C-alpha positions in Angstrom: -18.6 16.5 19.8 -15.1 16.6 18.2 -14.3 16.7 14.5 -15.5 13.2 13.6 -18.6 14.5 11.8 -17.2 17.8 10.6 -18.0 18.2 6.9 -20.1 15.0 6.5 -23.5 14.8 4.8 -22.8 17.7 2.5 -21.9 20.0 5.5 -18.7 21.4 3.9 -20.4 22.3 0.6 -23.5 23.6 2.4 -21.3 26.0 4.4 -19.3 26.9 1.4 -22.3 27.6 -0.9 -23.8 29.7 1.9 -20.6 31.6 2.6 -19.9 32.5 -1.0 -23.5 33.4 -1.6 -23.4 35.9 1.3 -20.0 37.2 0.0 -21.5 37.6 -3.4 -24.7 39.3 -2.1 -22.6 41.7 -0.1 -20.6 42.8 -3.2 -23.4 42.5 -5.8 -23.4 45.4 -8.2 -26.0 44.3 -10.7 -28.3 41.3 -11.4 -26.4 38.6 -13.1 -28.8 35.8 -14.2 -26.1 33.1 -14.3 -25.1 33.8 -10.7 -28.8 33.7 -9.7 -29.1 30.3 -11.4 -26.1 29.0 -9.5 -27.4 30.4 -6.2 -30.7 28.7 -6.8 -29.4 25.3 -8.1 -26.2 24.6 -6.2 -27.7 23.8 -2.8 -29.9 21.1 -4.3 -27.1 19.5 -6.2 -24.6 19.0 -3.4 -23.3 15.4 -3.9 -23.5 12.6 -1.4 -19.9 11.7 -1.9 -18.2 13.8 0.8 -14.7 12.6 1.7 -13.1 14.6 4.5 -9.5 15.8 4.5 -7.6 19.1 4.6 -9.0 21.3 1.9 -6.4 23.9 0.7 -9.0 26.4 -0.6 -6.7 28.0 -3.2 -5.0 25.0 -4.8 -3.7 26.1 -8.2 -0.5 26.2 -10.2 0.5 29.6 -8.8 0.5 28.2 -5.3 2.9 25.3 -5.7 6.7 25.2 -5.9 8.5 22.9 -8.2 11.8 21.2 -7.8 14.5 23.1 -9.7 15.7 20.2 -11.8 13.1 17.4 -11.4 9.5 17.3 -12.6 7.9 17.2 -9.2 6.2 19.5 -6.6 8.2 20.2 -3.5 5.8 22.6 -1.6 2.2 23.8 -1.6 2.0 27.5 -0.6 -0.7 30.0 0.5 -2.6 28.0 3.1 -4.7 30.8 4.6 -8.0 29.5 3.1 -7.4 25.9 4.3 -9.9 24.0 6.4 -11.2 20.5 7.2 -13.4 19.8 4.2 -13.8 18.1 0.9 -10.7 17.6 -1.2 -12.7 17.4 -4.4 -13.3 21.2 -4.1 -9.5 21.6 -4.5 -9.1 19.3 -7.5 -12.0 21.0 -9.3 -10.7 24.5 -8.5 -7.3 23.4 -9.8 -8.9 22.0 -13.0 -10.6 25.3 -13.7 -7.7 26.2 -15.9 -9.0 23.8 -18.6 -12.3 25.9 -18.5 -10.7 29.3 -18.4 -10.5 31.5 -21.5 -9.1 34.6 -19.8 -5.6 35.8 -20.3 -5.5 37.3 -16.8 -6.3 34.0 -15.1 -4.5 31.8 -17.5 -5.9 29.4 -20.1 -5.1 26.1 -21.8 -7.1 27.2 -24.8 -5.4 26.2 -28.0 -2.9 23.9 -26.3 -2.2 20.7 -28.1 -2.4 18.2 -25.3 -1.0 15.3 -27.2 2.3 17.1 -28.2 2.7 19.3 -25.1 2.5 16.5 -22.5 -0.2 18.4 -20.7 -3.1 16.0 -19.9 -6.7 16.8 -20.9 -9.0 17.7 -18.0 -10.5 14.2 -18.1 -7.0 12.6 -18.0 -5.9 15.0 -15.2 -9.0 14.1 -13.1 -8.5 10.4 -13.9 -4.9 10.6 -12.7 -6.0 12.2 -9.5 -8.6 9.4 -8.9 -5.9 6.8 -9.5 -3.4 8.4 -7.1 -6.2 8.7 -4.5 -7.2 5.1 -5.1 -10.8 6.0 -5.7 -13.3 5.5 -8.5 -14.4 8.2 -10.9 -15.8 11.4 -9.3 -19.5 11.4 -9.5 -21.2 14.8 -10.0 -18.0 16.3 -11.5 -20.1 19.1 -13.0 -21.2 20.2 -9.5 -17.6 20.5 -8.3 -16.6 22.5 -11.3 -19.8 24.7 -11.1 -19.1 25.3 -7.4 -15.4 26.3 -8.1 -16.5 28.7 -10.8 -19.2 30.1 -8.5 -16.7 30.6 -5.7 -14.3 32.3 -8.1 -17.1 34.5 -9.5 -18.0 35.5 -5.9 -14.5 36.4 -5.1 -14.2 38.4 -8.4 -17.4 40.2 -7.6 -15.9 41.3 -4.3 -12.7 42.6 -6.0 -14.9 44.4 -8.6 -17.0 46.0 -5.9 -13.8 47.3 -4.1 -12.6 48.8 -7.4 -15.9 50.5 -7.9 -15.6 51.9 -4.4 -12.1 53.1 -5.0 -10.5 50.9 -2.3 
């Protein structure tokens, strides 16, 4: 059948939601109502907009290399989670930093976006859309919720390993 239909019709996110739900269930240490709500609601909220490309899977500031003297990226690192999928998963995961309030993950909390030159989340996403020559991302809350859900599932697995002493 080839890869022509791979990831279409919500297939990428259906697989991802299923995968991370299984990962979470395998590491679950207690009932967390917010995770239960995401597990219940995410499958029914998968957007119709499903462009296909290479999805990095861990696209964030720590996985890029900057030019030493110019303000540009010269490499994207850490490709072991990459797959054919929806690139909007990567942009939402990358934009999580605007939603994070944890010192261990990083945060933009308290940053003055106007004087720092760092764009707001909305401006960052708009710049992405302009570069990709696409309209606004419909269902942005789904992509952000999915990214947070995936990160929470990964974090639960790490927590479970700590509890087990591994």
